N, C-alpha and C positions, 0 to 999 in steps of 0.2 A: 715265303712270308712266314713270320713268327707270330704266334698268338700266345698270350699268357692266360693261365687258368689255374685251377686247383682241383683236388679230388674231393668229391662230396658223395658220401654213401657208396663208395666204390666206383663212381662214374667221373669222367673228366668233364668239368664244367668250365667253359671259357669265361674270363672276366668281362670281356666286351662281346656283344653279339657279332657274329660273323656269318656271312652267306657262303657256306661250303656246299659243294655239290654232293648229293647222296652217294654214298659208296666211295668217297674220296679216300685215298690212302694217306695216312699221316704217320709222322714219327713223333714219339713222346720222349722228352729228355727230363729226367728228374733233377731238379735244382735243390741241392742240399740246404737245409736251414742252418744258421750258425750253431744251434744247439747240437745238431747231428754231426757237424764237423768236429766239435769238441769231443763227442762220444767216440768218434773214429780215432782220435788221437790218443785216447786212453787217459789214465790218471796222470795228473801233473807230477812234476819232480817232487814237490812237497808231499803230495799224497803217497807217492811210492816209498819215500824214505822217512816218513813221519815217525816210525817206530824207533829209528836209530839216531835221528837228529838230536844233537845236544848231549849225546851219551859219552863222548870222548872224555877221558880223564887223564890227568898227569901230563898235560901238554905244556910246553913253555908259553909264557904270557904273550910272546910275539909270534906264535905259530901261524896265525892267519896272515900276518904281514910277510913273514920270512919262510913260508912253506917250501919254496924252492931250495932254500938253504938246508932245511931239515930233510927233505926228500932226495935232493940231488947234489948237495954240496956247493950250490951256487953262492955267490957273495951275498951277505946280508944287506938288507935295505935300510 
């Protein structure tokens, strides 16, 4: 059976009352909040490369559209 709850002042508190026998063994699984998941992923692409974004100079006007041409010699689009 699964019960939901939260930590309050260092103790596990069940959201709904439950009749559990004294001394019953339990397993506790931490459910990450959406904010903690973002923290585990680290900074976003934009945050990591903010210092260098938009710094490229002297590129052809069609560099974004034809980057494969300039990098690898593929046919222009």
